C-alpha positions in Angstrom: 25.1 0.4 6.1 25.7 -3.0 7.9 24.6 -1.1 11.0 24.1 -4.4 12.6 27.2 -6.6 11.3 27.9 -9.8 13.4 24.9 -8.8 15.5 22.0 -11.8 16.2 18.7 -10.8 16.4 15.4 -12.7 17.6 12.2 -11.3 16.0 9.1 -12.4 17.1 5.8 -12.6 15.1 8.2 -12.2 12.1 6.1 -14.8 9.6 5.2 -11.3 7.8 3.5 -8.2 8.4 5.6 -5.6 11.0 7.8 -8.2 12.3 8.9 -10.1 8.9 9.3 -6.5 7.8 11.6 -5.7 10.6 13.4 -9.1 10.1 14.2 -8.0 6.2 15.3 -4.8 7.4 18.0 -6.2 10.0 18.7 -8.7 7.5 19.6 -5.8 5.2 21.8 -4.2 7.5 24.3 -7.5 8.3 22.2 -9.4 11.4 21.7 -13.0 11.5 18.1 -12.9 12.0 16.0 -15.8 14.0 12.4 -15.7 13.3 10.0 -17.0 15.4 6.2 -17.2 15.2 3.4 -19.6 15.5 2.7 -21.5 12.1 -0.9 -20.7 12.9 -3.2 -17.9 13.7 -5.1 -17.7 16.9 -8.4 -19.0 14.7 -6.2 -21.8 13.1 -6.2 -19.5 9.6 -2.6 -19.7 7.8 -0.5 -16.4 8.9 2.2 -16.4 6.1 5.1 -19.0 6.9 8.0 -19.0 8.6 10.2 -20.6 6.0 8.7 -18.3 3.3 10.2 -15.1 5.2 13.7 -17.3 5.8 13.9 -17.8 2.2 13.3 -14.3 1.3 15.8 -13.3 3.5 18.5 -15.6 2.2 17.7 -15.1 -1.6 18.9 -11.5 -1.1 22.3 -12.6 0.9 21.4 -12.4 4.2 21.4 -15.2 7.0 18.0 -16.2 8.3 16.4 -19.3 10.5 13.1 -20.1 11.5 11.9 -21.4 15.2 8.1 -21.9 15.7 6.4 -21.2 19.0 3.3 -21.1 20.4 4.5 -17.9 22.6 1.0 -17.5 24.5 2.2 -21.2 26.3 4.6 -20.2 29.2 6.2 -24.1 28.9 6.6 -23.7 25.1 8.7 -20.3 25.5 10.6 -21.1 28.5 13.7 -22.4 26.3 13.5 -20.3 23.1 16.2 -18.2 23.6 18.1 -21.3 24.5 16.7 -22.7 20.6 17.6 -19.4 19.3 21.4 -19.6 20.4 21.5 -22.7 18.6 21.3 -21.3 15.6 23.8 -18.1 15.1 25.1 -17.8 18.9 23.9 -15.8 21.7 21.0 -13.3 21.1 22.2 -9.7 20.7 18.8 -8.1 19.9 15.6 -9.2 20.8 12.4 -7.4 19.4 9.1 -8.5 21.0 6.8 -7.7 18.2 4.1 -11.2 18.0 0.8 -9.8 19.9 -2.8 -11.3 20.0 -6.0 -9.8 20.3 -9.9 -10.2 21.5 -12.2 -7.2 19.7 -14.9 -7.4 22.1 -16.1 -4.4 24.2 -14.7 -4.2 27.4 -17.7 -5.4 29.5 -17.9 -8.6 27.3 -14.0 -9.8 27.1 -14.3 -13.1 29.6 -11.5 -13.7 32.0 -10.2 -16.4 29.7 -9.8 -13.9 27.0 -8.0 -11.4 29.0 -6.0 -13.8 30.5 -4.8 -14.9 27.0 -4.0 -11.6 26.0 -2.0 -10.5 29.3 -0.1 -14.0 28.5 0.6 -13.3 25.1 1.1 -9.5 25.1 2.9 -9.0 28.5 4.1 -12.1 29.9 5.3 -13.7 27.0 7.6 -10.7 26.3 8.9 -10.3 29.8 9.9 -13.9 30.2 11.9 -13.3 26.6 13.6 -10.6 28.1 14.5 -12.6 31.2 15.9 -15.0 29.3 17.9 -12.9 27.1 19.5 -10.4 29.6 21.8 -12.9 31.3 23.9 -13.2 28.0 23.4 -9.5 27.2 25.1 -8.4 30.9 27.7 -10.9 30.4 28.6 -9.0 27.0 27.7 -5.6 28.7 25.7 -4.8 25.6 22.1 -5.4 24.1 18.7 -4.2 22.7 15.3 -5.2 23.6 12.2 -3.5 21.7 8.8 -4.1 22.6 6.3 -3.2 19.7 3.4 -1.5 21.9 0.4 0.2 20.2 -1.2 3.7 20.4 -4.3 1.7 21.6 -2.8 2.1 25.7 -4.2 5.4 25.4 -7.6 6.0 25.4 -8.4 7.9 21.6 -9.7 11.4 21.5 -13.1 12.2 21.1 -14.7 12.3 18.4 -12.9 9.5 17.4 -11.4 9.1 13.6 -12.9 5.6 13.0 -16.5 4.6 14.9 -17.3 4.4 18.5 -17.1 0.5 18.6 -13.6 0.5 16.8 -12.5 2.9 19.8 -14.2 0.2 22.4 -13.1 -2.9 21.3 -9.5 -2.1 21.0 -9.8 -1.2 25.2 -8.9 -4.4 26.6 -5.8 -5.2 24.2 -4.7 -1.7 24.5 -4.5 -2.3 28.6 -2.4 -5.1 27.7 0.0 -2.7 25.9 0.0 -0.3 28.6 1.1 -2.7 31.3 4.1 -3.5 28.8 4.8 0.2 28.5 5.3 0.6 32.0 7.2 -2.6 32.5 9.8 -1.4 29.4 10.5 1.7 31.2 11.2 0.1 34.4 13.2 -2.7 33.0 14.8 -0.2 30.9 16.1 2.1 33.6 17.3 -1.3 35.8 20.0 -2.6 32.9 20.5 0.4 31.2 23.9 0.5 33.5 24.6 -2.9 32.0 24.6 -1.3 28.4 21.8 -3.0 27.5 19.0 -0.6 25.9 15.7 -1.5 26.3 12.5 0.6 24.5 9.1 0.2 23.6 7.7 1.6 19.8 4.1 1.9 18.6 3.1 2.6 14.7 2.3 6.2 15.0 -0.8 5.2 12.8 -2.2 2.3 10.8 0.6 0.1 9.3 -0.2 -1.3 5.9 1.0 -4.8 5.5 -0.2 -7.8 3.2 -3.6 -9.3 4.1 -5.1 -6.7 6.4 -8.2 -5.3 4.2 -10.3 -4.1 6.7 -7.1 -1.8 7.7 -6.6 -0.7 4.1 -10.3 0.3 4.0 -10.0 2.5 7.2 -6.9 4.1 5.6 -8.7 4.9 2.4 -11.2 6.8 4.4 -8.6 8.7 6.5 -5.4 8.6 4.5 -3.3 10.7 6.9 -4.1 7.5 9.4 -1.9 5.2 7.8 2.1 4.6 7.2 4.2 2.2 5.2 5.8 -0.9 6.9 9.1 0.6 6.1 8.6 3.2 8.8 8.5 0.7 11.4 11.2 -0.9 10.3 13.6 2.2 10.2 12.6 3.2 13.7 13.1 -0.2 14.9 16.2 -0.4 13.9 17.4 3.1 15.4 16.3 1.7 18.6 18.3 -1.3 18.1 21.5 -0.1 17.4 21.0 3.2 19.5 21.6 4.1 22.8 18.1 4.9 23.8 17.2 4.4 27.3 13.2 3.5 28.3 11.8 5.4 25.3 8.0 4.6 24.8 7.8 6.0 21.1 5.9 6.7 17.8 7.2 5.2 15.0 6.9 8.3 12.5 7.9 10.7 15.6 11.3 8.8 16.4 12.4 8.6 12.5 11.4 12.5 12.9 13.6 13.6 16.0 17.0 11.5 14.7 16.6 13.4 11.0 15.8 9.6 9.8 15.6 8.6 6.5 13.5 5.3 5.3 14.8 3.0 3.3 13.6 0.2 1.5 13.4 -3.7 3.5 16.4 -4.6 1.5 18.2 -1.3 2.3 18.7 -0.7 -1.2 16.4 2.3 -1.9 15.7 5.5 -0.4 12.2 6.2 0.1 12.1 9.2 2.0 12.0 10.4 5.2 9.2 10.6 8.7 6.5 12.0 6.1 6.6 9.0 3.7 2.9 8.6 3.0 1.9 4.9 2.9 0.9 3.3 -0.8 -2.8 2.5 0.1 -2.8 0.3 -2.7 0.2 -1.9 -2.5 -0.2 -5.4 -1.2 3.2 -5.6 0.6 
């Protein structure tokens, strides 16, 4: 316990889902967490609130602050690390989790839609990393984790779900493939400075609140689902260990280090890398 005591972590896309889970797990390990998200999703729908996630962490005895930022806007994100510093001090850990997708056939994705995805999924993580690096270099210590996707690679035939599902994820996957490559190059550049940069994707479908269509796919293919706690545990390993330029899957990483999966509050051991997802849970 307390693997992140004294550390400050900034986590994007942290109002709910994977980002919210990582924030809760890091707070349970002693980190002060700065939660970042836009207050509304791409289509104006409520995506959970930063304040609710912060309140949940504080109620459990942790420290949290909430910052709203449209990460697809270069000017809006240009001072985000400085804003985060005003909350708890310099950022030791940066988790680039926020992402956006336009689900269309690759022959139909417009230039505007492609540009938005690359801005959100590639340029934003790079910009935030470049903002964080100077202070990390000065301290000789830091961690950056980019959340990527297995969709960076073309799925094997026959497709597990459907042909259309495999095709409409391609443009989004291309942005994550670019992020994977950039992560590796940046990681090897700064490793000598004591900064550890890696990328991690879910091994399979992650069940989070509100993702009913994902839950329907998982019910048809239970082995494709993983609990969100798996992602949080793997993120903790990559943001406290000394991994350099890894592009890994969550279950694979937990298994490779002989890891234990804990509840997000750090109070209960749930299992190991073979932990199954609860297909009916809404949390």
